[in-house]
N, C-alpha and C positions, 0 to 999 in steps of 0.2 A: 658248098653253098648252093644258092638257087641259081638256076639258069634263066631267070626272067630278063636279064639284060639291064635292069635298073640297079644302080648302086645306092646304098644308103648315104644320105648327105645330112650332116649336122647343120641346122639352121644358124645363121648369123645372129648373135644376141642383140645387136643394135637394130637390125631389121625387125626382129621379133618384138622388141620393146616398142618400136615405132608403130607396128601394126596393132598393138594392144592399146594404143592411145596415150601412153605415158611418154614423157620426154626421154630420149635416148641418152646414153652416157656421153658426156662431153657437150651436150646441147647447152643453150643459153640459160636454162633453168638452174643448172648446177653452178654456173658461173655467177649468177645472181645471188645464190645463197652464200657463196664464198666471199663475195665482195660486199655483202650486206653489212649493216651496222655491227652485228655481233660476230662477224667473221673472225676477228682476232681473238675473241673469247672462246669460240667453239673449236677452233683448230689448233689447240695447244699441244695435243699429243702427250697426255700425262700417263705414265705407266703405273702399274699396280705397286711397284716398289716405291715410287715416289709418293703414292697415296699412303702406304703403310708408314713411311718415314714421317709424313705430314701428320698423321694421326698420333704417332708417338710424341712428336714435338708438341702438338697441341695439348695432349694430356699432361706433359711436363710443364707447359706454360700455365695451364689451368691451376696446377698445384702451386707454382711459383707466385701467381698473382694473388694468392691468399695472404702472402706475407705483407705486402703493402696495405692490403685491406685491414689486417689485424693491427698494423702499426698506426694507421689513421684512427681506428676506433680507440686504441689504447692512449694515443696522444690526446685525443679530444676528451676522453674520460679523465685523464690526468689534469686537464684544465677545467674540470667540474662541469662538463657539458652533459646535457640530457642523454641517457643511454640510447634511447630510440633514435634521436637525431644523429648521434655519433655513428650508430650502426647504419643508418640511411646514407650518410656520407661515405662510409666505408664500402657499402654495397654499390653505390654509384661509381666509385673509383674502380671497383672490381669489374663492373660491366664495361666501363671505358677501356680498361687494360685488356680485357678478353677480346673485345671487338678489334682493338688495334693489333693485338698479336695474331688473331685469326686472319685479318686482312693482310698483314705482312707475310704470313705463312702462305696464303693462297697466292699473293702477288709474286712471291719468289718461286713458288712451285709452278705456276702457269706462265711466268714471265710476262705479267700483265701491267708492268709499270708504265708502259707507253700507251696503254688503252685508256682513253678518256671515259669509256663506259664503265671502267672499274675505278678509276681515280676519283671522279666527281662524287659518286654515291658514298664511297668510303670517307672522303673529306667531309661531306655534309653530315653524315652520321657521327663522325668523330667530333666535329665541332659542337653538335647538339648535345652529345654526351658529356663533353667538357663543360659546357654551360650548366648542365644539370648537376654535375659534380661540384662546380664552384658555388652554385646556389645552395646546395645541401650542406656543403662545408661551412659556408658563411652562416647558414641557419643554425647549424650545430654550435658554432662559436658564439652566436648571439643568445643561445639558450643557457649560457653558463650561470650557475648558481653561486652566489657569494663572491662576486667579482671583486 
């Protein structure tokens, strides 16, 4: 080695970050992010295996949700309802069920059932979609020919 008498010293990362003007690791900026409103939603720790399982479950549920849609359309057509309105009622039921199954899958995967930031939007969207389904279903029943 060299005989200069000075040893090579690795700088401390905390001091280096502080010198650059950015907050150091463990400073209050990191704690503010963790305790923020979305801290519970962002720090879930979802693995890739969980994501693959969730995608497979969602694809299966998307296929399963076609069965109630078809049943509603067939039932309304058997009652002599207009086909376009019966299809509209079936599609609105499909969207409602897909949103519910998606939210249940994400809620279970991320363990978000206690986070109000997740529950409130899901509840509002579900209620709105339920109202849309009820209105379209009643509209299809009202369009029956030859009552």
